[in-house]
C-alpha positions in Angstrom: -17.1 -11.1 2.8 -20.3 -9.5 1.6 -21.4 -9.7 -2.0 -20.3 -6.1 -2.7 -16.9 -5.0 -1.4 -15.2 -1.7 -2.0 -11.4 -1.3 -2.1 -9.1 1.6 -2.4 -5.5 1.1 -3.7 -3.2 4.1 -3.5 -0.6 4.4 -6.2 -2.7 2.1 -8.4 -2.1 3.6 -11.8 0.9 1.4 -12.5 3.2 -1.4 -11.3 2.3 -3.5 -8.3 -0.5 -1.1 -7.3 -2.3 -1.6 -10.7 -1.9 -5.4 -10.4 -3.4 -5.3 -6.8 -6.3 -3.4 -8.2 -6.7 -5.9 -11.0 -6.5 -8.8 -8.7 -9.0 -7.5 -6.2 -11.3 -6.6 -9.1 -11.0 -10.1 -10.5 -12.3 -11.3 -7.1 -15.3 -9.1 -7.4 -14.3 -6.0 -5.5 -15.3 -2.6 -6.7 -11.9 -0.9 -6.8 -11.0 2.8 -6.3 -7.8 3.6 -8.3 -6.0 6.1 -6.2 -3.4 8.2 -8.1 -2.4 11.8 -8.3 -1.7 12.0 -12.1 -5.1 12.5 -13.7 -4.2 11.0 -17.1 -2.4 7.9 -15.7 -5.3 7.3 -13.3 -7.9 7.5 -16.0 -5.9 5.3 -18.3 -5.6 2.7 -15.5 -9.3 2.8 -14.9 -10.0 2.3 -18.6 -7.6 -0.6 -18.8 -9.2 -2.2 -15.7 -12.7 -1.7 -17.0 -11.7 -3.3 -20.3 -10.6 -6.3 -18.4 -14.0 -6.5 -16.7 -13.1 -4.8 -13.4 -15.6 -2.5 -11.8 -13.1 0.4 -11.2 -13.4 4.1 -10.6 -10.8 6.8 -10.3 -9.9 8.5 -7.0 -7.8 11.6 -7.3 -5.4 11.2 -4.5 -2.0 12.8 -3.5 -1.1 11.1 -0.2 1.2 14.0 0.7 -1.7 16.5 0.6 -4.2 16.7 3.4 -6.9 18.3 1.3 -6.6 15.7 -1.4 -6.9 12.8 1.1 -9.9 14.5 2.7 -11.5 14.8 -0.7 -10.8 11.2 -1.5 -12.5 10.0 1.6 -15.5 12.2 0.8 -15.7 10.7 -2.7 -15.7 7.2 -1.4 -18.2 8.0 1.2 -20.5 9.5 -1.4 -20.1 6.6 -3.7 -20.1 3.6 -1.3 -20.8 4.8 2.2 -18.1 2.6 3.5 -14.7 1.0 2.7 -13.9 -2.7 3.0 -10.3 -2.8 1.9 -7.5 -0.1 2.0 -4.2 -0.9 0.4 -1.6 1.7 1.1 0.7 1.0 -1.8 1.9 4.5 -2.9 5.6 4.9 -2.3 8.7 6.7 -3.6 12.5 6.4 -3.4 14.9 9.3 -2.8 16.0 11.4 -5.7 19.3 9.6 -5.7 20.2 5.9 -5.7 21.9 4.4 -3.8 20.6 6.8 -1.2 23.5 6.4 1.2 23.1 8.0 4.7 26.1 10.3 4.1 24.6 11.5 0.8 20.9 11.9 1.9 20.0 15.4 3.0 17.3 16.0 5.6 15.1 17.4 2.8 15.4 14.2 0.8 14.6 12.1 3.8 11.6 14.2 4.7 10.2 13.9 1.2 10.5 10.1 1.3 8.9 9.9 4.7 6.1 12.2 3.7 4.9 9.7 1.1 6.0 6.4 2.6 5.1 7.0 6.2 3.0 10.2 6.7 1.0 9.4 3.5 0.0 6.1 5.1 -1.1 7.9 8.3 -3.1 10.6 6.3 -4.9 8.0 4.2 -5.5 5.5 7.0 -6.8 8.0 9.5 -9.1 9.6 6.9 -10.5 6.2 5.8 -10.9 4.7 9.2 -14.5 6.0 9.7 -15.4 4.3 6.5 -13.6 1.1 7.3 -15.4 0.9 10.7 -18.7 0.6 8.7 -17.4 -2.6 7.0 -18.2 -6.1 8.3 -14.7 -7.3 7.4 -12.3 -4.3 7.1 -8.8 -4.9 6.0 -5.8 -2.6 5.7 -2.6 -3.6 3.9 0.5 -1.5 4.1 3.0 -2.1 1.3 6.5 -2.4 2.8 9.6 -4.2 1.7 12.0 -6.9 3.0 14.5 -4.0 3.1 12.5 -2.7 6.1 13.2 -5.7 8.2 16.1 -5.0 10.6 16.7 -8.7 11.0 17.0 -9.4 7.3 19.1 -6.3 6.7 21.7 -7.5 9.2 21.6 -11.1 8.0 21.5 -10.6 4.2 23.3 -8.4 1.7 20.6 -6.2 0.2 23.1 -4.0 -1.6 24.4 -0.5 -0.7 23.4 1.2 2.5 20.2 3.3 2.3 19.5 6.4 4.3 16.0 7.2 3.1 13.9 4.5 1.4 14.9 1.5 3.6 14.5 3.4 6.9 11.2 4.7 5.8 9.9 1.1 5.4 11.3 0.2 8.8 9.4 3.2 10.2 6.2 2.1 8.4 6.6 -1.4 9.8 6.8 -0.1 13.4 3.8 2.2 12.8 1.7 -0.7 11.5 2.4 -2.6 14.7 1.1 0.3 16.7 -2.0 0.6 14.6 -2.7 -3.1 15.1 -2.2 -2.6 18.9 -4.7 0.3 19.0 -7.3 -1.5 16.7 -6.9 -4.9 18.4 -10.4 -4.7 20.0 -12.0 -4.0 16.6 -12.7 -6.2 13.6 -10.1 -4.2 11.5 -7.1 -6.3 10.5 -4.0 -4.4 9.4 -0.9 -6.2 8.1 2.3 -5.5 6.2 3.0 -6.9 2.7 6.5 -7.5 1.3 6.1 -8.1 -2.4 9.8 -9.0 -3.1 12.2 -7.7 -5.7 9.7 -6.7 -8.3 10.6 -5.1 -11.7 9.0 -1.7 -11.5 10.1 1.8 -12.3 11.0 2.3 -8.7 14.1 0.2 -9.2 14.6 0.8 -12.9 12.9 -2.5 -13.7 15.8 -4.5 -12.3 13.6 -6.7 -10.1 13.5 -10.5 -10.6 9.7 -10.9 -10.4 6.7 -9.4 -12.1 4.2 -6.9 -10.7 1.6 -9.5 -10.9 3.7 -11.8 -8.7 4.4 -9.0 -6.3 0.7 -8.2 -5.9 -0.3 -11.6 -4.7 0.6 -11.2 -1.0 -1.2 -7.9 -0.7 -4.3 -9.4 -2.3 -4.1 -12.3 0.1 -3.9 -10.0 3.1 -6.7 -7.8 1.8 -9.0 -10.8 1.7 -8.1 -12.5 5.0 -10.8 -14.5 6.8 -12.0 -13.2 10.1 -9.7 -15.6 12.0 -6.7 -14.3 10.0 -3.7 -12.5 11.5 -3.3 -8.9 12.3 -0.2 -6.8 13.0 2.1 -9.1 11.1 4.6 -8.8 8.2 4.3 -11.3 5.3 5.6 -12.3 2.0 4.7 -15.1 -0.4 6.5 -17.6 1.8 4.8 -16.6 5.1 6.0 -14.5 8.0 8.8 -12.0 7.5 11.0 -11.4 10.6 11.2 -7.9 12.1 
């Protein structure tokens, strides 16, 4: 990649997103910390800067069109392009386990608005900037739970009617982006961080956010002959 690379990580004020920002920053990327909470965003930027990362805050609510448009304008004004986009922001339903019989259409819609439509909003807004990069990379943060194959083969706990299906939706959408962008130099892939201890699961995960960030960092820095349209974890390819 070029000497100066610009990255945007959504939901980067804490957890895996923060560690992705830290990891990319350690590799020399200038990192935009996307988050909707002003105080948490600025605290994260300050922490990253204290660790030597060239970081800047990007006010960003992925569920709000105007916020996403403003974020794209901010990055364009600062950098003129974007080299890496990590769509990390995600939510679970207001209930857990979010069984299909307990999930209301309103709950499902709210989860999809962030986990799927938020990715569409941000990706489409940032694509003009990514097209200006020599080595553009997009990473969509998903989950092993979104794999239909693994869900059938393994016991991932109680049935889920919102979060898990939203990740399956995101996986399918990513494949279609890859199909459309196949004749460009933009690589887009899915990251599965594993069962990471974050506030999303009440810190019940078995690995750390730093561990969970590694596959996204790897996909964000793929060489030009790297894959696109795939789903990966630390061990390699994840089945659909």
